[in-house]
N, CA, C and O atoms as a GROMACS GRO file, in nm:
protein
  336
    1MET      N    1  11.900   8.626   8.064
    1MET     CA    2  11.783   8.655   8.068
    1MET      C    3  11.702   8.695   8.219
    1MET      O    4  11.623   8.788   8.236
    2SER      N    5  11.736   8.623   8.293
    2SER     CA    6  11.720   8.687   8.478
    2SER      C    7  11.740   8.886   8.474
    2SER      O    8  11.674   8.981   8.514
    3SER      N    9  11.868   8.867   8.402
    3SER     CA   10  11.969   9.034   8.409
    3SER      C   11  11.883   9.110   8.378
    3SER      O   12  11.854   9.186   8.470
    4LEU      N   13  11.797   9.134   8.240
    4LEU     CA   14  11.722   9.158   8.165
    4LEU      C   15  11.622   9.193   8.219
    4LEU      O   16  11.602   9.315   8.220
    5LEU      N   17  11.522   9.106   8.283
    5LEU     CA   18  11.420   9.056   8.385
    5LEU      C   19  11.444   9.209   8.533
    5LEU      O   20  11.358   9.292   8.563
    6CYS      N   21  11.550   9.200   8.578
    6CYS     CA   22  11.584   9.244   8.693
    6CYS      C   23  11.507   9.396   8.641
    6CYS      O   24  11.412   9.467   8.672
    7LEU      N   25  11.625   9.390   8.534
    7LEU     CA   26  11.603   9.587   8.467
    7LEU      C   27  11.503   9.626   8.500
    7LEU      O   28  11.469   9.710   8.583
    8VAL      N   29  11.427   9.529   8.400
    8VAL     CA   30  11.271   9.543   8.368
    8VAL      C   31  11.196   9.557   8.518
    8VAL      O   32  11.117   9.650   8.535
    9LEU      N   33  11.218   9.478   8.608
    9LEU     CA   34  11.186   9.535   8.728
    9LEU      C   35  11.256   9.655   8.844
    9LEU      O   36  11.221   9.670   8.961
   10GLU      N   37  11.287   9.678   8.822
   10GLU     CA   38  11.390   9.801   8.925
   10GLU      C   39  11.320   9.930   8.812
   10GLU      O   40  11.244  10.017   8.856
   11LEU      N   41  11.354   9.924   8.692
   11LEU     CA   42  11.271  10.068   8.614
   11LEU      C   43  11.144  10.100   8.693
   11LEU      O   44  11.109  10.192   8.766
   12TYR      N   45  11.058   9.920   8.624
   12TYR     CA   46  10.887   9.945   8.724
   12TYR      C   47  10.866  10.029   8.842
   12TYR      O   48  10.782  10.115   8.870
   13VAL      N   49  11.046   9.941   8.949
   13VAL     CA   50  10.955  10.019   9.036
   13VAL      C   51  10.977  10.154   9.068
   13VAL      O   52  10.917  10.205   9.163
   14LEU      N   53  11.089  10.245   8.971
   14LEU     CA   54  11.107  10.356   8.953
   14LEU      C   55  11.030  10.463   8.912
   14LEU      O   56  11.041  10.575   8.962
   15VAL      N   57  10.917  10.424   8.781
   15VAL     CA   58  10.824  10.478   8.712
   15VAL      C   59  10.700  10.497   8.859
   15VAL      O   60  10.673  10.607   8.908
   16LEU      N   61  10.635  10.354   8.910
   16LEU     CA   62  10.621  10.363   9.032
   16LEU      C   63  10.660  10.468   9.129
   16LEU      O   64  10.555  10.524   9.162
   17PHE      N   65  10.716  10.498   9.163
   17PHE     CA   66  10.818  10.618   9.262
   17PHE      C   67  10.767  10.718   9.135
   17PHE      O   68  10.655  10.767   9.124
   18VAL      N   69  10.828  10.726   9.086
   18VAL     CA   70  10.836  10.878   8.992
   18VAL      C   71  10.583  10.918   8.939
   18VAL      O   72  10.525  11.008   8.879
   19ARG      N   73  10.555  10.846   8.979
   19ARG     CA   74  10.475  10.806   8.921
   19ARG      C   75  10.394  10.881   9.063
   19ARG      O   76  10.320  10.969   9.020
   20ILE      N   77  10.390  10.873   9.195
   20ILE     CA   78  10.359  10.816   9.300
   20ILE      C   79  10.421  11.051   9.362
   20ILE      O   80  10.335  11.121   9.415
   21ALA      N   81  10.514  11.088   9.346
   21ALA     CA   82  10.584  11.173   9.366
   21ALA      C   83  10.464  11.293   9.288
   21ALA      O   84  10.399  11.386   9.334
   22LEU      N   85  10.487  11.204   9.091
   22LEU     CA   86  10.380  11.321   9.056
   22LEU      C   87  10.247  11.362   9.090
   22LEU      O   88  10.190  11.470   9.069
   23SER      N   89  10.200  11.240   9.157
   23SER     CA   90  10.081  11.292   9.244
   23SER      C   91  10.057  11.379   9.317
   23SER      O   92   9.946  11.429   9.335
   24TRP      N   93  10.193  11.418   9.387
   24TRP     CA   94  10.148  11.552   9.539
   24TRP      C   95  10.234  11.633   9.443
   24TRP      O   96  10.314  11.713   9.492
   25ILE      N   97  10.225  11.621   9.298
   25ILE     CA   98  10.245  11.822   9.203
   25ILE      C   99  10.121  11.812   9.173
   25ILE      O  100  10.030  11.729   9.163
   26PRO      N  101  10.156  11.972   9.157
   26PRO     CA  102  10.012  12.037   9.156
   26PRO      C  103  10.029  12.088   9.006
   26PRO      O  104  10.138  12.133   8.972
   27GLY      N  105   9.910  12.080   8.902
   27GLY     CA  106  10.002  12.080   8.757
   27GLY      C  107  10.078  12.067   8.705
   27GLY      O  108  10.159  12.137   8.644
   28SER      N  109  10.054  11.934   8.730
   28SER     CA  110  10.200  11.778   8.687
   28SER      C  111  10.129  11.747   8.590
   28SER      O  112  10.175  11.649   8.532
   29THR      N  113   9.983  11.809   8.520
   29THR     CA  114   9.943  11.743   8.379
   29THR      C  115   9.959  11.834   8.340
   29THR      O  116   9.886  11.893   8.420
   30GLU      N  117  10.018  11.955   8.242
   30GLU     CA  118  10.058  12.054   8.173
   30GLU      C  119  10.245  12.034   8.160
   30GLU      O  120  10.317  12.015   8.258
   31GLY      N  121  10.285  12.041   8.045
   31GLY     CA  122  10.460  12.088   7.953
   31GLY      C  123  10.442  11.928   8.009
   31GLY      O  124  10.358  11.838   7.999
   32PHE      N  125  10.576  11.948   8.077
   32PHE     CA  126  10.667  11.813   7.995
   32PHE      C  127  10.615  11.776   8.198
   32PHE      O  128  10.617  11.654   8.216
   33LEU      N  129  10.592  11.822   8.278
   33LEU     CA  130  10.558  11.675   8.326
   33LEU      C  131  10.439  11.636   8.314
   33LEU      O  132  10.376  11.629   8.420
   34GLY      N  133  10.393  11.611   8.232
   34GLY     CA  134  10.195  11.641   8.193
   34GLY      C  135  10.216  11.470   8.155
   34GLY      O  136  10.161  11.365   8.191
   35LYS      N  137  10.373  11.523   8.023
   35LYS     CA  138  10.399  11.392   7.917
   35LYS      C  139  10.493  11.258   8.001
   35LYS      O  140  10.502  11.137   7.979
   36VAL      N  141  10.556  11.353   8.106
   36VAL     CA  142  10.592  11.262   8.202
   36VAL      C  143  10.451  11.154   8.269
   36VAL      O  144  10.422  11.038   8.236
   37SER      N  145  10.398  11.226   8.350
   37SER     CA  146  10.247  11.223   8.414
   37SER      C  147  10.163  11.112   8.268
   37SER      O  148  10.147  10.991   8.286
   38SER      N  149  10.152  11.129   8.236
   38SER     CA  150  10.117  11.013   8.119
   38SER      C  151  10.119  10.883   8.091
   38SER      O  152  10.027  10.806   8.062
   39VAL      N  153  10.337  10.852   8.114
   39VAL     CA  154  10.367  10.826   7.998
   39VAL      C  155  10.352  10.720   8.132
   39VAL      O  156  10.311  10.609   8.099
   40THR      N  157  10.381  10.738   8.282
   40THR     CA  158  10.345  10.702   8.407
   40THR      C  159  10.241  10.583   8.439
   40THR      O  160  10.241  10.464   8.468
   41PHE      N  161  10.114  10.738   8.406
   41PHE     CA  162  10.000  10.651   8.378
   41PHE      C  163   9.994  10.563   8.298
   41PHE      O  164   9.912  10.476   8.330
   42THR      N  165  10.076  10.536   8.155
   42THR     CA  166  10.009  10.464   8.083
   42THR      C  167  10.089  10.315   8.136
   42THR      O  168  10.016  10.216   8.130
   43LEU      N  169  10.218  10.294   8.181
   43LEU     CA  170  10.301  10.243   8.202
   43LEU      C  171  10.305  10.084   8.344
   43LEU      O  172  10.358   9.975   8.362
   44THR      N  173  10.181  10.206   8.426
   44THR     CA  174  10.088  10.191   8.564
   44THR      C  175  10.001  10.112   8.572
   44THR      O  176   9.995   9.990   8.587
   45GLU      N  177   9.935  10.186   8.561
   45GLU     CA  178   9.768  10.176   8.536
   45GLU      C  179   9.690  10.005   8.483
   45GLU      O  180   9.571   9.974   8.488
   46PRO      N  181   9.740   9.969   8.464
   46PRO     CA  182   9.710   9.814   8.385
   46PRO      C  183   9.725   9.719   8.527
   46PRO      O  184   9.622   9.665   8.567
   47LEU      N  185   9.850   9.700   8.602
   47LEU     CA  186   9.870   9.652   8.731
   47LEU      C  187   9.753   9.737   8.789
   47LEU      O  188   9.637   9.697   8.793
   48LEU      N  189   9.798   9.864   8.834
   48LEU     CA  190   9.705   9.911   8.949
   48LEU      C  191   9.586   9.963   8.954
   48LEU      O  192   9.568  10.044   9.044
   49ALA      N  193   9.425   9.921   8.821
   49ALA     CA  194   9.338   9.948   8.823
   49ALA      C  195   9.264   9.840   8.878
   49ALA      O  196   9.156   9.856   8.936
   50PRO      N  197   9.333   9.705   8.858
   50PRO     CA  198   9.298   9.592   8.917
   50PRO      C  199   9.268   9.595   9.049
   50PRO      O  200   9.161   9.568   9.104
   51ILE      N  201   9.379   9.633   9.099
   51ILE     CA  202   9.350   9.594   9.264
   51ILE      C  203   9.323   9.760   9.364
   51ILE      O  204   9.351   9.776   9.482
   52ARG      N  205   9.264   9.859   9.272
   52ARG     CA  206   9.233   9.946   9.298
   52ARG      C  207   9.059   9.907   9.305
   52ARG      O  208   8.997   9.906   9.411
   53SER      N  209   9.018   9.887   9.213
   53SER     CA  210   8.874   9.812   9.209
   53SER      C  211   8.838   9.745   9.317
   53SER      O  212   8.730   9.762   9.373
   54ALA      N  213   8.967   9.626   9.373
   54ALA     CA  214   8.904   9.578   9.479
   54ALA      C  215   8.922   9.562   9.558
   54ALA      O  216   8.895   9.465   9.630
   55LEU      N  217   9.018   9.728   9.590
   55LEU     CA  218   9.063   9.708   9.768
   55LEU      C  219   8.953   9.876   9.740
   55LEU      O  220   8.918   9.914   9.629
   56PRO      N  221   8.930   9.924   9.828
   56PRO     CA  222   8.875  10.044   9.781
   56PRO      C  223   8.979  10.117   9.837
   56PRO      O  224   9.085  10.054   9.847
   57PRO      N  225   8.978  10.265   9.886
   57PRO     CA  226   9.072  10.368   9.960
   57PRO      C  227   9.037  10.365  10.102
   57PRO      O  228   8.926  10.368  10.155
   58ILE      N  229   9.185  10.356  10.165
   58ILE     CA  230   9.187  10.376  10.336
   58ILE      C  231   9.127  10.512  10.321
   58ILE      O  232   9.119  10.605  10.242
   59ARG      N  233   9.085  10.471  10.448
   59ARG     CA  234   8.943  10.595  10.484
   59ARG      C  235   9.062  10.705  10.660
   59ARG      O  236   9.041  10.674  10.778
   60VAL      N  237   9.203  10.855  10.607
   60VAL     CA  238   9.170  10.867  10.739
   60VAL      C  239   9.183  10.943  10.827
   60VAL      O  240   9.290  10.953  10.888
   61GLY      N  241   9.082  11.011  10.852
   61GLY     CA  242   9.043  11.209  10.890
   61GLY      C  243   8.987  11.213  10.746
   61GLY      O  244   9.068  11.266  10.671
   62GLY      N  245   8.865  11.171  10.681
   62GLY     CA  246   8.804  11.185  10.580
   62GLY      C  247   8.882  11.224  10.479
   62GLY      O  248   8.827  11.293  10.394
   63MET      N  249   9.061  11.185  10.456
   63MET     CA  250   9.034  11.130  10.396
   63MET      C  251   9.074  11.044  10.315
   63MET      O  252   9.112  10.956  10.394
   64GLY      N  253   9.097  10.999  10.202
   64GLY     CA  254   9.098  10.839  10.088
   64GLY      C  255   9.239  10.839  10.016
   64GLY      O  256   9.290  10.916   9.934
   65PHE      N  257   9.283  10.724  10.077
   65PHE     CA  258   9.439  10.717  10.083
   65PHE      C  259   9.454  10.577   9.994
   65PHE      O  260   9.413  10.478  10.054
   66ASP      N  261   9.507  10.552   9.855
   66ASP     CA  262   9.495  10.444   9.701
   66ASP      C  263   9.670  10.375   9.758
   66ASP      O  264   9.787  10.411   9.749
   67VAL      N  265   9.603  10.274   9.811
   67VAL     CA  266   9.696  10.195   9.857
   67VAL      C  267   9.691  10.043   9.725
   67VAL      O  268   9.670   9.928   9.762
   68SER      N  269   9.708  10.074   9.611
   68SER     CA  270   9.695   9.978   9.530
   68SER      C  271   9.904  10.012   9.484
   68SER      O  272   9.986   9.921   9.473
   69VAL      N  273   9.936  10.164   9.468
   69VAL     CA  274  10.067  10.139   9.405
   69VAL      C  275  10.161  10.061   9.499
   69VAL      O  276  10.266  10.010   9.458
   70ILE      N  277  10.119  10.054   9.624
   70ILE     CA  278  10.222  10.006   9.752
   70ILE      C  279  10.204   9.797   9.751
   70ILE      O  280  10.275   9.698   9.769
   71ILE      N  281  10.056   9.834   9.716
   71ILE     CA  282  10.100   9.679   9.701
   71ILE      C  283  10.129   9.623   9.608
   71ILE      O  284  10.168   9.507   9.599
   72VAL      N  285  10.104   9.742   9.479
   72VAL     CA  286  10.167   9.626   9.353
   72VAL      C  287  10.365   9.632   9.313
   72VAL      O  288  10.440   9.563   9.244
   73MET      N  289  10.390   9.808   9.444
   73MET     CA  290  10.518   9.781   9.444
   73MET      C  291  10.609   9.700   9.542
   73MET      O  292  10.724   9.690   9.501
   74VAL      N  293  10.576   9.623   9.699
   74VAL     CA  294  10.582   9.526   9.735
   74VAL      C  295  10.615   9.398   9.660
   74VAL      O  296  10.714   9.325   9.661
   75GLY      N  297  10.479   9.393   9.583
   75GLY     CA  298  10.460   9.246   9.531
   75GLY      C  299  10.573   9.288   9.344
   75GLY      O  300  10.615   9.187   9.285
   76VAL      N  301  10.596   9.387   9.298
   76VAL     CA  302  10.733   9.380   9.261
   76VAL      C  303  10.898   9.388   9.300
   76VAL      O  304  11.005   9.392   9.239
   77ILE      N  305  10.857   9.388   9.417
   77ILE     CA  306  11.001   9.370   9.539
   77ILE      C  307  11.035   9.273   9.521
   77ILE      O  308  11.134   9.221   9.469
   78ILE      N  309  10.916   9.229   9.584
   78ILE     CA  310  10.878   9.068   9.608
   78ILE      C  311  10.898   9.002   9.483
   78ILE      O  312  10.956   8.904   9.530
   79LEU      N  313  10.896   8.973   9.330
   79LEU     CA  314  10.866   8.904   9.286
   79LEU      C  315  11.047   8.934   9.260
   79LEU      O  316  11.109   8.829   9.272
   80GLN      N  317  11.147   9.072   9.224
   80GLN     CA  318  11.250   9.124   9.228
   80GLN      C  319  11.363   9.022   9.321
   80GLN      O  320  11.483   9.024   9.292
   81GLY      N  321  11.318   8.947   9.419
   81GLY     CA  322  11.352   8.900   9.469
   81GLY      C  323  11.342   8.750   9.447
   81GLY      O  324  11.452   8.719   9.491
   82PHE      N  325  11.298   8.662   9.418
   82PHE     CA  326  11.283   8.518   9.384
   82PHE      C  327  11.376   8.548   9.245
   82PHE      O  328  11.486   8.492   9.236
   83VAL      N  329  11.335   8.627   9.153
   83VAL     CA  330  11.377   8.671   8.998
   83VAL      C  331  11.575   8.703   9.027
   83VAL      O  332  11.659   8.631   8.972
   84CYS      N  333  11.613   8.816   9.115
   84CYS     CA  334  11.710   8.879   9.081
   84CYS      C  335  11.796   8.855   9.162
   84CYS      O  336  11.907   8.906   9.153
   0.00000   0.00000   0.00000
């Protein structure tokens, strides 16, 4: 059972990386990338939204950086350390 949970956690970290990468690609909301983006959004937003609402973006040089993805990723990696 723990090996299945470890696999799910590893895949979730991968999905978070894909979401980060797609956020930097202009036009990633169309075609195949749009479908991938939609799936990653659906899988990650339930964990990211509450953190994003509790923690405002960090402002650096007039730009806001969303750190919710980093917080969730660190949390999942810590959970992997305990479970796997």
